[in-house]
N, C-alpha and C positions, 0 to 999 in steps of 0.2 A: 480742316481749316484751323490755322493757328491764330489765336487772338492776341492782339498787342496794341501798341500806341504809336502815334506819329507826333514828333516834336519838330517845331520850326523855330529856330533861335534867331534873334537879331544879330547883327554883326558884333563879334566879341573879340577880345585880345587872343592872340595865338595860344598862349599858355592856358587860358580858360577853355578854349575849344579842345585842346588836347586832353585836359583834365576831365572834361565832361565825357568824352569818348571812353577814357580809361575807366571812369566810374560806372558807365553802362555795363562794361564787362566784369567789373569787380562785384557789383551788387546783383546783377542778373534779376532785376525786379520783374521785367516783362519783356517779351520781344519788342524791340524798339527800332523804328526808322527815324533818323534825325537828319534834318537839312540845316545847314548853317553857312554863314559867310564870315568875313574877317574884318575887324575894325581898322586894321592898318596892314600894309604889305607885310607878309610873314614868310620868312624862309624856313621851311621845315626840312630837317635832315632825317634820313633813315636811321634806325636804331644803332646800327653798326657802322654807319658811314663816317669816314674821316672828313673833317671840315676843310682840309687843304684844297686850294683852288677855287673856293666859293667866296662870293663877295659879301661876307658877313658885315664888315664895317660899312660898305656902301649901302647896304639895306638899312642898317641902323641910322646912317647919316640922313636918310630921307624919311625918317620917322617910323621905320619898320622894326620888326621884331624877329628874333631867331629862336627857334625851338627845335627840340628833338622828338620825333615820333616814337611811340612804343612798337610800331610796326617797322618792317624792313624797307628796302628800296633805296632810291636815290633822292636827291634834293628836289623840292618843289617850291616855286615862288607863288604863294597864294595871294592873289590880288583880285583880279576880275574873274571870279569863278563861283560856282555853286558846289559846295561839298556835301556829300552824304555820308552817313554811317548807318550800318545795320548790325544790330546785336540780337542774336537769337540762338535757340538750341540747335545743335547740329543734327537735325532730323529732317525727314522729308526731302525737299529739293535743296536743302542746305547741307545734306549729308555727303560723305565721300571725301572730306578733306578740303583744305583751303582752295586748291586749284579748281575743283568741281564747283564749289560754292561761288567763286568769283566768275567762272564761266557762265553759270546760270543767271547770276545777277546782271552780268554784262549783256547777255542775250535779251533779257527783259528791257534793260535800259536802251539797248541798241534799237529795238523795235519802236520805242517811243521817240527816240531822237531822230530816227529816219524820217518820221512824219514831220517833225519840226524843221529838219534841214532840207527836206525835199530831195534827198539823195540817200543811198544806203549808208548806214552807220553799222559796221560789222566788226567782229573780232579780226585782229591782224592776221592770225595764222602764221605760216612759215615765211612770208615775204618780209623784206626790209622796207622801211618807209622813207619817204623824202625828208622827213623831219629827224631821222636818226643821225647822230654824230658819234662816230667811234670814240670811245674813251671819255665821253662827256659825263660830268658828275650830276647832270640834271636828269630827273626821271623821265620827262617828256621828250628828251633827246636820246633815250635808250629804251626803245619799246620792247615789249614781250608779246608772245603769241596770243595772250588773253586780252590785251588792250583793245579798246574801241577806236576805230579809225574813221576819219572823215577826209575825203579827197587825198588819200595817201599820206595823211599826217595824223599823229596821235592826238586824240580828243579827250579820252578819259582812261585813267588807270586806277587800279585799286590794290590795296594791301590788306592782309588779314593777320589776326592774332587769336589764339584759342585759349580757353581756360575752363576746366571743369565741365566739359561737354557742351560749352557754348562757343560761339565764334563772333568776333567783331570784324566787320569789313568796313573800310572807309576809302573814299576815292574822290578825285577832283574832276569836275566837269568845267573845262575852260570856256569862258564866254568871250574873253578878249585876251590875246596872247600877251604875256608880260614882256617887258623890254629885255629881260635876261634870256628869254627863249622865244625870239620873235617869229620863228619859222614853224611853230607847232600849229595844230588846228585850233579853231575857235568857233563856237556855235553862233556867236553874235549876240546882240542885246536880247535879253529874255527876262522880263521881270519875274522875280521869285514867286510872286503870287500866282502867275500863270504857269510857270514851269513845274513847280513842286507837286501840284495835284496830279499832273499828267504822269510824272515819273513814279509817284507813289501808287497810282492806279495800275501802272504796268507791273510794278513789283508785287503788288497784292495778287493780281491775277496769275502771274507767272509762277510765283512761289507758294501760292495757297495761303496767303495772309489776310487777316481782317484787322485793319489798323484804325483805331479811333483817335481823332485829334486830341491832344493832351498838352498839359503844361508840366514843366519840371516841378516836382515836389520841392517846397521851399528848403527843406533840410538838405536835399541832394544838391540843389544849386549852390547852397552855402558851402557844402563840403567840397564841391569842385573848385569854388573860388578860393577856399582856404588851401587846398592842395596846390593850386596853381601858384599862389603867393608864396607858399612855403618852399616850393621846389625851384622857384625862378632863379635864385642865385646859384643853386647847384646845377641847373640846366645850362645857364650861361657859361659857367666854368667848364662843364663837360663839353659843350659845343666848341669852345675856344681851344680846348686842350687836344681835340682829336684832329 
């Protein structure tokens, strides 16, 4: 049994959310499951993704934010969703590389979400989905075999980054489809206070974790805020340039 902590954050700016996830992998203080939401609509791009063809200015015009993730993949409009991150050593059921870790996390989440949805939520496998759009720059319109599917549409996808024998996974669970990708799956209204304990319990049981509710150490929260503020200009320039 791997001992760790569970963090539940209030809605935060996109740059702060990204900085907090990055800090988990940088510091590696303890195995950590984090749930979070977004203070305003936020368009996140994958680390290597070009910005061409994405509505950056339209998102900013409606009070939104544009950030670049440290993980790969395509663009996501974070708005009506619950986001998770899991940072832990690559041991036990998280061993075997990013693909194996994502598959096991998705299997655990799929079991919990099936009960909520009243219908199976499973990995996509080799089939194509009704929500897929060839050539789309959006992550939820370009599914992969490991993604979780509800009613033949992508509901949840995850990405990973590794460092020093630890792995960071984070992924988006759609509660209401955003206007930019209206044909993807959505779980429907689910208050975070009801949803997060269920998902946490599923991950603990399936992955062999024991997670205690915790709060961010004040110094770590301040470091993430400073990192987000310090990199905001660079991120905006990098997003606009690609």
